[in-house]
MIVEXFI-523632 format. One record per residue (C-alpha): x, y, z; residue in three letters; residue number from 0. Coordinates in nm, 3 decimals, decimal comma. Layout:
BEGIN
{px=X	py=Y	pz=Z	aa=ALA	i=NUM}
...
END
This chain:
BEGIN
{px=10,943	py=-3,885	pz=14,049	aa=UNK	i=0}
{px=11,337	py=-3,882	pz=13,991	aa=UNK	i=1}
{px=11,491	py=-3,792	pz=14,358	aa=UNK	i=2}
{px=11,812	py=-3,752	pz=14,187	aa=UNK	i=3}
{px=11,740	py=-3,411	pz=14,029	aa=UNK	i=4}
{px=11,976	py=-3,146	pz=14,160	aa=UNK	i=5}
{px=11,997	py=-2,797	pz=14,128	aa=UNK	i=6}
{px=12,342	py=-2,583	pz=14,134	aa=UNK	i=7}
{px=12,362	py=-2,284	pz=14,331	aa=UNK	i=8}
{px=12,350	py=-2,351	pz=14,708	aa=UNK	i=9}
{px=12,063	py=-2,091	pz=14,761	aa=UNK	i=10}
{px=11,720	py=-2,117	pz=14,880	aa=UNK	i=11}
{px=11,434	py=-2,296	pz=14,663	aa=UNK	i=12}
{px=11,267	py=-2,095	pz=14,424	aa=UNK	i=13}
{px=10,990	py=-1,846	pz=14,536	aa=UNK	i=14}
{px=10,667	py=-2,035	pz=14,590	aa=UNK	i=15}
{px=10,825	py=-2,358	pz=14,677	aa=UNK	i=16}
{px=10,614	py=-2,570	pz=14,920	aa=UNK	i=17}
{px=10,753	py=-2,919	pz=15,002	aa=UNK	i=18}
{px=10,469	py=-3,191	pz=15,013	aa=UNK	i=19}
{px=10,468	py=-3,517	pz=15,172	aa=UNK	i=20}
{px=10,524	py=-3,820	pz=14,906	aa=UNK	i=21}
{px=10,503	py=-4,172	pz=14,971	aa=UNK	i=22}
{px=10,812	py=-4,387	pz=15,017	aa=UNK	i=23}
{px=10,996	py=-4,041	pz=15,041	aa=UNK	i=24}
{px=11,020	py=-3,916	pz=15,393	aa=UNK	i=25}
{px=11,222	py=-3,621	pz=15,284	aa=UNK	i=26}
{px=11,418	py=-3,486	pz=14,989	aa=UNK	i=27}
{px=11,793	py=-3,617	pz=14,992	aa=UNK	i=28}
{px=12,032	py=-3,373	pz=15,096	aa=UNK	i=29}
{px=12,370	py=-3,385	pz=14,987	aa=UNK	i=30}
{px=12,620	py=-3,193	pz=14,788	aa=UNK	i=31}
{px=12,893	py=-3,235	pz=14,547	aa=UNK	i=32}
{px=13,129	py=-3,015	pz=14,345	aa=UNK	i=33}
{px=13,415	py=-2,979	pz=14,126	aa=UNK	i=34}
{px=13,654	py=-2,691	pz=14,084	aa=UNK	i=35}
{px=13,947	py=-2,543	pz=13,896	aa=UNK	i=36}
{px=14,285	py=-2,428	pz=13,972	aa=UNK	i=37}
{px=14,460	py=-2,092	pz=13,891	aa=UNK	i=38}
{px=14,695	py=-2,114	pz=13,587	aa=UNK	i=39}
{px=15,037	py=-2,137	pz=13,557	aa=UNK	i=40}
{px=15,218	py=-1,963	pz=13,270	aa=UNK	i=41}
{px=15,428	py=-2,128	pz=12,951	aa=UNK	i=42}
{px=15,661	py=-1,870	pz=12,814	aa=UNK	i=43}
{px=15,733	py=-1,849	pz=12,443	aa=UNK	i=44}
{px=16,017	py=-1,659	pz=12,278	aa=UNK	i=45}
{px=15,947	py=-1,304	pz=12,239	aa=UNK	i=46}
{px=16,181	py=-0,997	pz=12,202	aa=UNK	i=47}
{px=15,934	py=-0,764	pz=12,301	aa=UNK	i=48}
{px=15,917	py=-0,887	pz=12,653	aa=UNK	i=49}
{px=16,213	py=-0,973	pz=12,891	aa=UNK	i=50}
{px=16,267	py=-1,354	pz=12,949	aa=UNK	i=51}
{px=16,017	py=-1,440	pz=12,686	aa=UNK	i=52}
{px=15,646	py=-1,375	pz=12,629	aa=UNK	i=53}
{px=15,402	py=-1,281	pz=12,898	aa=UNK	i=54}
{px=15,186	py=-1,557	pz=13,053	aa=UNK	i=55}
{px=14,972	py=-1,699	pz=12,789	aa=UNK	i=56}
{px=14,633	py=-1,779	pz=12,890	aa=UNK	i=57}
{px=14,564	py=-1,970	pz=12,556	aa=UNK	i=58}
{px=14,841	py=-2,253	pz=12,704	aa=UNK	i=59}
{px=14,727	py=-2,245	pz=13,056	aa=UNK	i=60}
{px=14,448	py=-2,383	pz=13,267	aa=UNK	i=61}
{px=14,193	py=-2,101	pz=13,323	aa=UNK	i=62}
{px=14,019	py=-2,119	pz=13,645	aa=UNK	i=63}
{px=13,685	py=-2,354	pz=13,690	aa=UNK	i=64}
{px=13,539	py=-2,244	pz=13,995	aa=UNK	i=65}
{px=13,406	py=-2,479	pz=14,275	aa=UNK	i=66}
{px=12,970	py=-2,463	pz=14,192	aa=UNK	i=67}
{px=12,802	py=-2,566	pz=14,543	aa=UNK	i=68}
{px=12,519	py=-2,803	pz=14,474	aa=UNK	i=69}
{px=12,203	py=-2,871	pz=14,626	aa=UNK	i=70}
{px=11,914	py=-3,124	pz=14,567	aa=UNK	i=71}
{px=11,682	py=-3,035	pz=14,295	aa=UNK	i=72}
{px=11,333	py=-3,090	pz=14,395	aa=UNK	i=73}
{px=11,129	py=-3,342	pz=14,181	aa=UNK	i=74}
{px=10,816	py=-3,201	pz=13,978	aa=UNK	i=75}
{px=10,564	py=-3,305	pz=14,262	aa=UNK	i=76}
{px=10,729	py=-3,171	pz=14,542	aa=UNK	i=77}
{px=10,853	py=-2,835	pz=14,354	aa=UNK	i=78}
{px=10,554	py=-2,746	pz=14,184	aa=UNK	i=79}
{px=10,268	py=-2,899	pz=14,412	aa=UNK	i=80}
{px=10,206	py=-3,208	pz=14,190	aa=UNK	i=81}
{px=10,125	py=-3,070	pz=13,863	aa=UNK	i=82}
{px=10,220	py=-3,224	pz=13,536	aa=UNK	i=83}
{px=10,531	py=-3,113	pz=13,339	aa=UNK	i=84}
{px=10,881	py=-2,988	pz=13,486	aa=UNK	i=85}
{px=10,839	py=-2,624	pz=13,511	aa=UNK	i=86}
{px=10,518	py=-2,433	pz=13,593	aa=UNK	i=87}
{px=10,443	py=-2,068	pz=13,484	aa=UNK	i=88}
{px=10,596	py=-1,919	pz=13,771	aa=UNK	i=89}
{px=10,937	py=-2,093	pz=13,730	aa=UNK	i=90}
{px=10,928	py=-2,048	pz=13,354	aa=UNK	i=91}
{px=10,894	py=-1,672	pz=13,401	aa=UNK	i=92}
{px=11,199	py=-1,662	pz=13,677	aa=UNK	i=93}
{px=11,416	py=-1,867	pz=13,460	aa=UNK	i=94}
{px=11,376	py=-1,662	pz=13,129	aa=UNK	i=95}
{px=11,427	py=-1,342	pz=13,366	aa=UNK	i=96}
{px=11,763	py=-1,491	pz=13,481	aa=UNK	i=97}
{px=11,877	py=-1,598	pz=13,129	aa=UNK	i=98}
{px=11,814	py=-1,257	pz=13,010	aa=UNK	i=99}
{px=11,998	py=-1,104	pz=13,307	aa=UNK	i=100}
{px=12,311	py=-1,325	pz=13,275	aa=UNK	i=101}
{px=12,318	py=-1,270	pz=12,894	aa=UNK	i=102}
{px=12,302	py=-0,894	pz=12,959	aa=UNK	i=103}
{px=12,582	py=-0,902	pz=13,207	aa=UNK	i=104}
{px=12,786	py=-1,120	pz=12,959	aa=UNK	i=105}
{px=12,741	py=-0,902	pz=12,676	aa=UNK	i=106}
{px=12,863	py=-0,612	pz=12,872	aa=UNK	i=107}
{px=13,187	py=-0,819	pz=12,967	aa=UNK	i=108}
{px=13,246	py=-0,896	pz=12,606	aa=UNK	i=109}
{px=13,231	py=-0,569	pz=12,468	aa=UNK	i=110}
{px=13,464	py=-0,431	pz=12,719	aa=UNK	i=111}
{px=13,706	py=-0,724	pz=12,634	aa=UNK	i=112}
{px=13,674	py=-0,637	pz=12,260	aa=UNK	i=113}
{px=13,738	py=-0,297	pz=12,331	aa=UNK	i=114}
{px=14,062	py=-0,330	pz=12,516	aa=UNK	i=115}
{px=14,189	py=-0,599	pz=12,265	aa=UNK	i=116}
{px=14,135	py=-0,337	pz=11,968	aa=UNK	i=117}
{px=14,312	py=-0,092	pz=12,172	aa=UNK	i=118}
{px=14,602	py=-0,313	pz=12,259	aa=UNK	i=119}
{px=14,610	py=-0,445	pz=11,891	aa=UNK	i=120}
{px=14,566	py=-0,138	pz=11,696	aa=UNK	i=121}
{px=14,708	py=0,120	pz=11,903	aa=UNK	i=122}
{px=15,090	py=0,141	pz=11,851	aa=UNK	i=123}
{px=15,190	py=0,344	pz=12,171	aa=UNK	i=124}
{px=14,954	py=0,133	pz=12,383	aa=UNK	i=125}
{px=15,127	py=-0,185	pz=12,225	aa=UNK	i=126}
{px=15,475	py=-0,067	pz=12,284	aa=UNK	i=127}
{px=15,390	py=0,056	pz=12,635	aa=UNK	i=128}
{px=15,262	py=-0,297	pz=12,731	aa=UNK	i=129}
{px=15,564	py=-0,452	pz=12,561	aa=UNK	i=130}
{px=15,804	py=-0,245	pz=12,783	aa=UNK	i=131}
{px=15,589	py=-0,277	pz=13,074	aa=UNK	i=132}
{px=15,537	py=-0,661	pz=13,147	aa=UNK	i=133}
{px=15,473	py=-0,595	pz=13,520	aa=UNK	i=134}
{px=15,135	py=-0,467	pz=13,434	aa=UNK	i=135}
{px=15,049	py=-0,789	pz=13,281	aa=UNK	i=136}
{px=15,129	py=-0,962	pz=13,619	aa=UNK	i=137}
{px=14,903	py=-0,711	pz=13,814	aa=UNK	i=138}
{px=14,617	py=-0,803	pz=13,593	aa=UNK	i=139}
{px=14,670	py=-1,184	pz=13,664	aa=UNK	i=140}
{px=14,683	py=-1,115	pz=14,035	aa=UNK	i=141}
{px=14,348	py=-0,936	pz=14,035	aa=UNK	i=142}
{px=14,224	py=-1,187	pz=13,751	aa=UNK	i=143}
{px=14,303	py=-1,503	pz=13,995	aa=UNK	i=144}
{px=14,199	py=-1,314	pz=14,325	aa=UNK	i=145}
{px=13,844	py=-1,211	pz=14,195	aa=UNK	i=146}
{px=13,751	py=-1,507	pz=14,064	aa=UNK	i=147}
{px=13,868	py=-1,717	pz=14,399	aa=UNK	i=148}
{px=13,695	py=-1,443	pz=14,604	aa=UNK	i=149}
{px=13,373	py=-1,470	pz=14,372	aa=UNK	i=150}
{px=13,379	py=-1,883	pz=14,376	aa=UNK	i=151}
{px=13,437	py=-1,927	pz=14,744	aa=UNK	i=152}
{px=13,242	py=-1,622	pz=14,905	aa=UNK	i=153}
{px=12,848	py=-1,656	pz=14,855	aa=UNK	i=154}
{px=12,799	py=-1,318	pz=14,996	aa=UNK	i=155}
{px=13,049	py=-1,166	pz=14,755	aa=UNK	i=156}
{px=12,885	py=-1,297	pz=14,458	aa=UNK	i=157}
{px=12,538	py=-1,221	pz=14,558	aa=UNK	i=158}
{px=12,532	py=-0,912	pz=14,739	aa=UNK	i=159}
{px=12,486	py=-0,593	pz=14,537	aa=UNK	i=160}
{px=12,677	py=-0,370	pz=14,457	aa=UNK	i=161}
{px=12,985	py=-0,569	pz=14,574	aa=UNK	i=162}
{px=12,931	py=-0,817	pz=14,324	aa=UNK	i=163}
{px=12,908	py=-0,622	pz=14,027	aa=UNK	i=164}
{px=13,222	py=-0,436	pz=14,162	aa=UNK	i=165}
{px=13,399	py=-0,754	pz=14,192	aa=UNK	i=166}
{px=13,278	py=-0,884	pz=13,837	aa=UNK	i=167}
{px=13,390	py=-0,562	pz=13,700	aa=UNK	i=168}
{px=13,745	py=-0,582	pz=13,834	aa=UNK	i=169}
{px=13,765	py=-0,934	pz=13,714	aa=UNK	i=170}
{px=13,633	py=-0,853	pz=13,352	aa=UNK	i=171}
{px=13,891	py=-0,547	pz=13,335	aa=UNK	i=172}
{px=14,182	py=-0,761	pz=13,436	aa=UNK	i=173}
{px=14,084	py=-1,041	pz=13,190	aa=UNK	i=174}
{px=14,055	py=-0,773	pz=12,936	aa=UNK	i=175}
{px=14,384	py=-0,644	pz=13,012	aa=UNK	i=176}
{px=14,522	py=-0,985	pz=12,981	aa=UNK	i=177}
{px=14,374	py=-1,082	pz=12,662	aa=UNK	i=178}
{px=14,487	py=-0,758	pz=12,513	aa=UNK	i=179}
{px=14,848	py=-0,823	pz=12,619	aa=UNK	i=180}
{px=14,855	py=-1,152	pz=12,454	aa=UNK	i=181}
{px=14,677	py=-1,033	pz=12,155	aa=UNK	i=182}
{px=14,919	py=-0,752	pz=12,079	aa=UNK	i=183}
{px=15,176	py=-1,013	pz=12,030	aa=UNK	i=184}
{px=15,012	py=-1,150	pz=11,732	aa=UNK	i=185}
{px=14,945	py=-0,997	pz=11,378	aa=UNK	i=186}
{px=14,632	py=-0,782	pz=11,336	aa=UNK	i=187}
{px=14,447	py=-1,003	pz=11,058	aa=UNK	i=188}
{px=14,524	py=-1,314	pz=11,297	aa=UNK	i=189}
{px=14,343	py=-1,152	pz=11,595	aa=UNK	i=190}
{px=14,052	py=-1,056	pz=11,375	aa=UNK	i=191}
{px=14,030	py=-1,412	pz=11,239	aa=UNK	i=192}
{px=14,026	py=-1,562	pz=11,580	aa=UNK	i=193}
{px=13,750	py=-1,323	pz=11,706	aa=UNK	i=194}
{px=13,557	py=-1,423	pz=11,386	aa=UNK	i=195}
{px=13,610	py=-1,785	pz=11,446	aa=UNK	i=196}
{px=13,511	py=-1,750	pz=11,835	aa=UNK	i=197}
{px=13,188	py=-1,551	pz=11,761	aa=UNK	i=198}
{px=13,098	py=-1,821	pz=11,519	aa=UNK	i=199}
{px=13,166	py=-2,134	pz=11,758	aa=UNK	i=200}
{px=13,006	py=-1,963	pz=12,048	aa=UNK	i=201}
{px=12,665	py=-1,891	pz=11,880	aa=UNK	i=202}
{px=12,675	py=-2,211	pz=11,724	aa=UNK	i=203}
{px=12,729	py=-2,384	pz=12,029	aa=UNK	i=204}
{px=12,463	py=-2,182	pz=12,219	aa=UNK	i=205}
{px=12,209	py=-2,250	pz=11,970	aa=UNK	i=206}
{px=12,283	py=-2,626	pz=11,951	aa=UNK	i=207}
{px=12,280	py=-2,628	pz=12,382	aa=UNK	i=208}
{px=11,898	py=-2,459	pz=12,367	aa=UNK	i=209}
{px=11,798	py=-2,721	pz=12,103	aa=UNK	i=210}
{px=11,961	py=-3,070	pz=12,176	aa=UNK	i=211}
{px=11,798	py=-3,308	pz=12,408	aa=UNK	i=212}
{px=12,118	py=-3,439	pz=12,537	aa=UNK	i=213}
{px=12,188	py=-3,356	pz=12,890	aa=UNK	i=214}
{px=12,547	py=-3,218	pz=12,910	aa=UNK	i=215}
{px=12,499	py=-3,129	pz=13,254	aa=UNK	i=216}
{px=12,547	py=-3,528	pz=13,326	aa=UNK	i=217}
{px=12,892	py=-3,494	pz=13,190	aa=UNK	i=218}
{px=13,058	py=-3,271	pz=13,467	aa=UNK	i=219}
{px=13,268	py=-3,550	pz=13,598	aa=UNK	i=220}
{px=13,411	py=-3,642	pz=13,272	aa=UNK	i=221}
{px=13,475	py=-3,270	pz=13,178	aa=UNK	i=222}
{px=13,684	py=-3,245	pz=13,497	aa=UNK	i=223}
{px=13,881	py=-3,524	pz=13,444	aa=UNK	i=224}
{px=13,977	py=-3,369	pz=13,089	aa=UNK	i=225}
{px=14,027	py=-3,046	pz=13,293	aa=UNK	i=226}
{px=14,271	py=-3,236	pz=13,500	aa=UNK	i=227}
{px=14,443	py=-3,383	pz=13,210	aa=UNK	i=228}
{px=14,479	py=-3,031	pz=13,039	aa=UNK	i=229}
{px=14,637	py=-2,877	pz=13,344	aa=UNK	i=230}
{px=14,894	py=-3,165	pz=13,335	aa=UNK	i=231}
{px=14,953	py=-3,089	pz=12,960	aa=UNK	i=232}
{px=14,997	py=-2,717	pz=13,043	aa=UNK	i=233}
{px=15,269	py=-2,777	pz=13,303	aa=UNK	i=234}
{px=15,453	py=-3,006	pz=13,013	aa=UNK	i=235}
{px=15,450	py=-2,692	pz=12,791	aa=UNK	i=236}
{px=15,642	py=-2,512	pz=13,041	aa=UNK	i=237}
{px=15,950	py=-2,697	pz=12,992	aa=UNK	i=238}
{px=15,881	py=-2,742	pz=12,578	aa=UNK	i=239}
{px=15,780	py=-2,415	pz=12,482	aa=UNK	i=240}
{px=15,932	py=-2,434	pz=12,124	aa=UNK	i=241}
{px=15,745	py=-2,746	pz=12,000	aa=UNK	i=242}
{px=15,539	py=-2,629	pz=11,754	aa=UNK	i=243}
{px=15,322	py=-2,922	pz=11,668	aa=UNK	i=244}
{px=15,265	py=-2,996	pz=12,080	aa=UNK	i=245}
{px=15,161	py=-2,626	pz=12,101	aa=UNK	i=246}
{px=14,905	py=-2,679	pz=11,826	aa=UNK	i=247}
{px=14,792	py=-3,003	pz=11,983	aa=UNK	i=248}
{px=14,724	py=-2,848	pz=12,303	aa=UNK	i=249}
{px=14,537	py=-2,535	pz=12,139	aa=UNK	i=250}
{px=14,302	py=-2,802	pz=11,973	aa=UNK	i=251}
{px=14,224	py=-2,986	pz=12,303	aa=UNK	i=252}
{px=14,164	py=-2,671	pz=12,500	aa=UNK	i=253}
{px=13,914	py=-2,533	pz=12,248	aa=UNK	i=254}
{px=13,727	py=-2,861	pz=12,243	aa=UNK	i=255}
{px=13,731	py=-2,858	pz=12,611	aa=UNK	i=256}
{px=13,589	py=-2,530	pz=12,671	aa=UNK	i=257}
{px=13,341	py=-2,557	pz=12,389	aa=UNK	i=258}
{px=13,206	py=-2,871	pz=12,554	aa=UNK	i=259}
{px=13,221	py=-2,649	pz=12,895	aa=UNK	i=260}
{px=13,030	py=-2,376	pz=12,725	aa=UNK	i=261}
{px=12,744	py=-2,619	pz=12,627	aa=UNK	i=262}
{px=12,737	py=-2,764	pz=12,951	aa=UNK	i=263}
{px=12,716	py=-2,417	pz=13,153	aa=UNK	i=264}
{px=12,463	py=-2,286	pz=12,889	aa=UNK	i=265}
{px=12,230	py=-2,581	pz=12,984	aa=UNK	i=266}
{px=12,297	py=-2,514	pz=13,348	aa=UNK	i=267}
{px=12,085	py=-2,178	pz=13,283	aa=UNK	i=268}
{px=11,805	py=-2,353	pz=13,110	aa=UNK	i=269}
{px=11,687	py=-2,564	pz=13,406	aa=UNK	i=270}
{px=11,387	py=-2,792	pz=13,302	aa=UNK	i=271}
{px=11,448	py=-3,142	pz=13,223	aa=UNK	i=272}
{px=11,845	py=-3,129	pz=13,301	aa=UNK	i=273}
{px=12,009	py=-3,303	pz=13,591	aa=UNK	i=274}
{px=12,161	py=-2,982	pz=13,714	aa=UNK	i=275}
{px=12,069	py=-2,599	pz=13,710	aa=UNK	i=276}
{px=12,209	py=-2,320	pz=13,841	aa=UNK	i=277}
{px=11,998	py=-2,109	pz=14,105	aa=UNK	i=278}
{px=11,835	py=-1,796	pz=13,980	aa=UNK	i=279}
{px=12,014	py=-1,627	pz=14,270	aa=UNK	i=280}
{px=12,360	py=-1,717	pz=14,115	aa=UNK	i=281}
{px=12,328	py=-1,449	pz=13,791	aa=UNK	i=282}
{px=12,704	py=-1,299	pz=13,856	aa=UNK	i=283}
{px=12,854	py=-1,644	pz=13,870	aa=UNK	i=284}
{px=12,658	py=-1,766	pz=13,582	aa=UNK	i=285}
{px=12,794	py=-1,496	pz=13,375	aa=UNK	i=286}
{px=13,171	py=-1,527	pz=13,522	aa=UNK	i=287}
{px=13,165	py=-1,901	pz=13,414	aa=UNK	i=288}
{px=13,016	py=-1,851	pz=13,077	aa=UNK	i=289}
{px=13,272	py=-1,567	pz=13,015	aa=UNK	i=290}
{px=13,576	py=-1,763	pz=13,109	aa=UNK	i=291}
{px=13,452	py=-2,037	pz=12,849	aa=UNK	i=292}
{px=13,423	py=-1,781	pz=12,575	aa=UNK	i=293}
{px=13,765	py=-1,615	pz=12,701	aa=UNK	i=294}
{px=13,939	py=-1,924	pz=12,667	aa=UNK	i=295}
{px=13,789	py=-2,047	pz=12,374	aa=UNK	i=296}
{px=13,946	py=-1,735	pz=12,224	aa=UNK	i=297}
{px=14,286	py=-1,776	pz=12,359	aa=UNK	i=298}
{px=14,320	py=-2,117	pz=12,238	aa=UNK	i=299}
{px=14,179	py=-2,071	pz=11,880	aa=UNK	i=300}
{px=14,453	py=-1,717	pz=11,861	aa=UNK	i=301}
{px=14,724	py=-1,948	pz=11,960	aa=UNK	i=302}
{px=14,609	py=-2,215	pz=11,695	aa=UNK	i=303}
{px=14,552	py=-1,976	pz=11,412	aa=UNK	i=304}
{px=14,750	py=-1,682	pz=11,508	aa=UNK	i=305}
{px=15,082	py=-1,545	pz=11,331	aa=UNK	i=306}
{px=15,335	py=-1,336	pz=11,504	aa=UNK	i=307}
END
């Protein structure tokens, strides 16, 4: 019995949970921890289509990593009535349904984003309008940051329908506009290449996450330290926008970091033997984190392989 097992989410235990007295453990240890992220800062690069330089580039900024509330994860005996194994039939059914719901929402988000990117890249009228109206990008960024903060900090916003779907929809639209605006500054072939590479990487990492026995959820502290380093790197890039090799190094580091985060967040969905798991009530928050991982992998890959 491992009293250190914990669970993300901050909600009530799974249905059917009945704590039982355990010798030597008068009560399940209760504590919380968490890690968070910061809104992004922009780094402009010369682009004649935008006054004052290229619009804010998510590929060279720190995306938001929302705070994830944590609660103790009951051990096998107290959570499942002392039966063997880590998950009983009820828990497995709940977890499967949770994973299906999260990936269904995520697929809708990605389809919307791909549609916006295609519109901004291939429709010359929309591309020219966006380049002559950079204020629209700023508005989208405000909605992007605002909706992420609201869903991260307010449990009622991300758990209560239909408000949670409304906020997630606004967030997805804002991120799609930002991604499309940035992609429109690159050549069409470069955008297609970045989409293809991102698809292959995300698929491979997802399969790896479900197959590997290594618990990446234990690395949340290390990943957070890397996240802080990347934030500092982003601020430095504001003052060194024209050093090409430095931009490439940052793009590589960013893609690697969010690839690791994609594995980490995917394993949070799985539960089971992992040290941390996310509550099935947090399906909106789970879709949000996975989307942010994929979105930022794409932006970093685009900045790495893209040509203007």
